[in-house]
ZAMARGU-4260 file (C-alpha; in steps of 0.2 Angstrom, whole numbers, plus 5000, padded with zeros to 4 digits):
<rodrens>
0) 5674/5637/5592 | 5680/5641/5575 | 5669/5642/5559 | 5675/5626/5553 | 5670/5617/5569
5) 5653/5625/5569 | 5650/5620/5552 | 5655/5602/5555 | 5644/5601/5571 | 5629/5608/5560
10) 5632/5595/5547 | 5632/5581/5560 | 5616/5588/5568 | 5607/5589/5551 | 5614/5572/5545
15) 5601/5564/5556 | 5586/5568/5545 | 5594/5573/5528 | 5591/5561/5513 | 5606/5552/5504
20) 5617/5564/5494 | 5610/5558/5478 | 5592/5562/5482 | 5597/5579/5488 | 5607/5582/5472
25) 5591/5577/5462 | 5580/5589/5472 | 5593/5603/5470 | 5595/5600/5451 | 5576/5600/5449
30) 5574/5616/5458 | 5587/5625/5447 | 5580/5618/5431 | 5562/5624/5436 | 5569/5641/5442
35) 5580/5646/5427 | 5572/5637/5412 | 5566/5654/5405 | 5584/5659/5404 | 5587/5645/5391
40) 5573/5652/5380 | 5582/5669/5382 | 5598/5661/5375 | 5589/5653/5361 | 5580/5669/5356
45) 5597/5679/5356 | 5606/5664/5346 | 5593/5664/5333 | 5589/5683/5331 | 5604/5692/5339
50) 5592/5705/5346 | 5593/5706/5365 | 5577/5717/5365 | 5567/5701/5361 | 5573/5692/5377
55) 5564/5691/5394 | 5568/5703/5408 | 5573/5696/5425 | 5555/5700/5431 | 5547/5690/5416
60) 5559/5676/5419 | 5553/5676/5438 | 5535/5677/5432 | 5536/5662/5420 | 5545/5651/5432
65) 5534/5655/5447 | 5519/5642/5443 | 5531/5628/5440 | 5541/5632/5456 | 5526/5633/5466
70) 5521/5615/5461 | 5538/5608/5463 | 5540/5616/5480 | 5524/5607/5485 | 5530/5590/5477
75) 5547/5591/5486 | 5539/5594/5503 | 5526/5580/5501 | 5540/5568/5496 | 5551/5574/5510
80) 5537/5570/5522 | 5535/5553/5515 | 5553/5550/5516 | 5553/5554/5534 | 5542/5540/5538
85) 5546/5527/5526 | 5565/5528/5528 | 5566/5529/5547 | 5552/5517/5553 | 5558/5500/5557
90) 5542/5492/5550 | 5548/5495/5532 | 5566/5488/5534 | 5567/5470/5539 | 5586/5470/5543
95) 5583/5486/5554 | 5569/5477/5563 | 5579/5461/5566 | 5594/5471/5572 | 5582/5480/5584
100) 5576/5463/5590 | 5593/5457/5594 | 5597/5472/5605 | 5589/5478/5622 | 5580/5492/5614
105) 5564/5499/5622 | 5552/5512/5619 | 5560/5524/5630 | 5576/5524/5619 | 5577/5534/5604
110) 5577/5524/5587 | 5594/5520/5581 | 5593/5527/5564 | 5585/5543/5568 | 5567/5549/5573
115) 5551/5546/5564 | 5543/5562/5570 | 5547/5579/5564 | 5561/5588/5573 | 5570/5605/5572
120) 5581/5598/5558 | 5565/5596/5547 | 5562/5615/5550 | 5579/5619/5543 | 5575/5609/5527
125) 5559/5618/5525 | 5566/5636/5529 | 5579/5633/5517 | 5567/5629/5503 | 5557/5644/5508
130) 5572/5655/5508 | 5578/5649/5491 | 5560/5653/5484 | 5559/5670/5492 | 5576/5676/5485
135) 5572/5670/5467 | 5553/5671/5466 | 5549/5684/5479 | 5537/5673/5488 | 5543/5660/5501
140) 5527/5649/5501 | 5531/5645/5519 | 5513/5642/5525 | 5509/5631/5510 | 5526/5621/5510
145) 5524/5617/5528 | 5506/5610/5526 | 5513/5600/5512 | 5527/5593/5523 | 5515/5588/5537
150) 5502/5581/5525 | 5515/5570/5517 | 5521/5564/5533 | 5503/5560/5538 | 5500/5550/5522
155) 5515/5540/5526 | 5510/5538/5544 | 5493/5531/5540 | 5499/5514/5533 | 5512/5514/5546
160) 5499/5516/5560 | 5489/5501/5553 | 5504/5490/5552 | 5509/5494/5570 | 5491/5490/5575
165) 5487/5508/5581 | 5470/5507/5574 | 5461/5521/5584 | 5475/5533/5578 | 5474/5528/5561
170) 5456/5530/5559 | 5457/5547/5567 | 5471/5552/5555 | 5460/5546/5540 | 5445/5555/5545
175) 5455/5571/5547 | 5463/5569/5530 | 5446/5568/5522 | 5440/5583/5532 | 5455/5592/5524
180) 5447/5591/5508 | 5431/5599/5514 | 5440/5613/5522 | 5453/5616/5507 | 5447/5634/5504
185) 5449/5639/5523 | 5468/5640/5527 | 5465/5642/5545 | 5454/5627/5547 | 5466/5617/5536
190) 5481/5621/5548 | 5471/5616/5563 | 5466/5600/5556 | 5483/5595/5551 | 5490/5600/5568
195) 5477/5589/5576 | 5481/5575/5564 | 5499/5576/5567 | 5496/5575/5586 | 5486/5560/5584
200) 5498/5551/5573 | 5512/5555/5584 | 5504/5548/5599 | 5499/5533/5589 | 5517/5529/5583
205) 5524/5533/5600 | 5512/5521/5609 | 5514/5508/5596 | 5533/5507/5600 | 5527/5498/5616
210) 5521/5483/5605 | 5536/5481/5596 | 5539/5469/5587 | 5523/5471/5576 | 5517/5458/5565
215) 5524/5459/5547 | 5507/5458/5539 | 5491/5464/5546 | 5480/5452/5536 | 5484/5434/5529
220) 5491/5434/5512 | 5483/5423/5498 | 5495/5415/5486 | 5493/5402/5473 | 5500/5385/5479
225) 5502/5372/5466 | 5503/5354/5471 | 5515/5343/5463 | 5521/5324/5464 | 5514/5314/5479
230) 5506/5330/5486 | 5496/5332/5471 | 5491/5313/5471 | 5486/5314/5489 | 5476/5330/5486
235) 5465/5321/5473 | 5456/5312/5487 | 5456/5323/5502 | 5457/5340/5494 | 5439/5346/5499
240) 5443/5342/5517 | 5459/5353/5517 | 5447/5367/5519 | 5444/5362/5537 | 5462/5363/5542
245) 5464/5375/5556 | 5472/5392/5550 | 5481/5406/5560 | 5472/5422/5562 | 5455/5428/5565
250) 5442/5426/5551 | 5428/5432/5561 | 5417/5447/5553 | 5428/5444/5537 | 5444/5448/5547
255) 5439/5464/5555 | 5438/5469/5573 | 5422/5475/5580 | 5426/5493/5580 | 5432/5492/5562
260) 5415/5485/5557 | 5408/5502/5561 | 5422/5513/5557 | 5427/5507/5540 | 5410/5510/5532
265) 5410/5527/5540 | 5426/5531/5532 | 5420/5525/5515 | 5404/5535/5518 | 5415/5550/5521
270) 5424/5548/5505 | 5408/5545/5495 | 5401/5561/5502 | 5417/5570/5494 | 5414/5562/5477
275) 5396/5568/5478 | 5402/5586/5478 | 5402/5594/5460 | 5411/5609/5456 | 5397/5622/5460
280) 5396/5614/5478 | 5380/5606/5476 | 5378/5588/5481 | 5371/5574/5471 | 5371/5555/5474
285) 5374/5546/5458 | 5371/5528/5453 | 5389/5521/5456 | 5388/5528/5474 | 5372/5519/5477
290) 5379/5503/5470 | 5392/5502/5483 | 5381/5491/5494 | 5375/5480/5480 | 5393/5476/5475
295) 5398/5473/5493 | 5383/5461/5495 | 5389/5451/5480 | 5406/5450/5486 | 5402/5445/5503
300) 5390/5431/5496 | 5405/5425/5485 | 5416/5424/5500 | 5404/5413/5509 | 5397/5401/5497
305) 5412/5399/5486 | 5415/5380/5487 | 5402/5379/5501 | 5387/5374/5492 | 5369/5369/5499
310) 5367/5350/5503 | 5351/5350/5492 | 5347/5358/5475 | 5332/5370/5473 | 5322/5356/5463
315) 5326/5345/5478 | 5319/5357/5490 | 5303/5359/5480 | 5300/5340/5479 | 5304/5337/5498
320) 5296/5353/5504 | 5312/5359/5513 | 5310/5377/5506 | 5319/5384/5521 | 5335/5377/5528
325) 5340/5388/5543 | 5358/5382/5545 | 5362/5385/5527 | 5350/5399/5521 | 5356/5411/5536
330) 5370/5415/5525 | 5359/5424/5512 | 5351/5436/5526 | 5365/5448/5526 | 5366/5451/5507
335) 5347/5452/5506 | 5347/5464/5521 | 5361/5474/5512 | 5351/5475/5495 | 5335/5480/5504
340) 5344/5494/5514 | 5353/5500/5498 | 5337/5501/5488 | 5324/5506/5501 | 5334/5514/5515
345) 5335/5531/5507 | 5316/5532/5504 | 5313/5526/5523 | 5325/5539/5529 | 5317/5553/5518
350) 5300/5549/5525 | 5308/5550/5542 | 5313/5568/5539 | 5330/5566/5532 | 5337/5576/5517
355) 5340/5566/5501 | 5359/5568/5502 | 5360/5563/5521 | 5348/5548/5518 | 5358/5541/5504
360) 5374/5542/5514 | 5367/5535/5529 | 5359/5520/5520 | 5376/5517/5512 | 5384/5517/5529
365) 5371/5505/5536 | 5373/5493/5520 | 5392/5492/5523 | 5390/5489/5541 | 5378/5474/5538
370) 5391/5467/5525 | 5405/5467/5537 | 5397/5463/5554 | 5381/5453/5551 | 5382/5435/5558
375) 5386/5422/5554 | 5405/5426/5554 | 5415/5418/5540 | 5424/5406/5552 | 5407/5400/5561
380) 5399/5397/5543 | 5414/5388/5536 | 5415/5376/5552 | 5397/5374/5558 | 5386/5379/5543
385) 5375/5366/5534 | 5384/5364/5517 | 5394/5352/5506 | 5412/5356/5503 | 5417/5356/5484
390) 5435/5355/5478 | 5434/5367/5463 | 5450/5367/5453 | 5462/5353/5458 | 5476/5361/5448
395) 5478/5376/5460 | 5471/5381/5477 | 5472/5396/5488 | 5481/5392/5504 | 5484/5405/5518
400) 5501/5408/5523
</rodrens>
């Protein structure tokens, strides 16, 4: 084969993953600007003073450019990792997804527009940046840029896994990304965690292809719907009962599956444990972290009792002696249990031998788990609870679509 044929074959091979030429041109221009900007200072010094001795030497130019080049290399690799998922996965392109639906595509076939997972062509892009950095800066940054590339890919893969209903892989990747922040000072541990997270994400994306086509949205969207004309007139009389119209989707446990009721609070607790670490490495639970459970209790109570009010007022309960109405007051049990767990859970756990930091985190996890999973479910409450349905604002309503 001639050199021209080899070059053409290489271009076709690389075209599978390369960004559009405009994006490549922008990235190359940014790299050149960050690498040679001290030469511009040299030109200014020479123009104004005419003394070449005041100009930077080549080694000084490299030293001045090195910090910015390091940051730019990380940013470019993270953006490239994001691009590899968002640009090639069909869940983000409606036309691409519809075209695949009209073809006999199966999981055993490659994606028509290119692979989502990392391939040897990506290694060529990474090595090219490392070689350019080595020639100009004397430091390839190969290890750091490789981690940046895979971490960018993982960050983009996380919402993709959720959209494709690969929840186990999504939670695994999320926990490992949080663990990276704990181990950021140990490069070997970071590399190991990144490799494990990539394997989990790759497996989740691969298995999710069998469920194609995926739902466009994971959760129902809320949008403001305004009634007009005859619809508005009809709504004046029957609007409260519109809340009883059956809706699509599962509202049990606030729309979460049972594993998510436990895993989502665990993920939030892991993130809180990071925010409790100060610069010196000491741990301290602050008031905003302890207030997570209290805020969650208020939010849950609002979702349950908004427009679903008790059938009798507090004064009416006192006069009639019906202080406890089980079919209605059961809705207050979860918020009360959440508040008690948030306020007294750490003290009880410390009495049982837990440290202060661990006790506060466990109490936060328990309180969030109660908020998300404590009965009754939202659907059971709306359809079987003892309450009176009120219209609220007649000018606008929230409708599920």
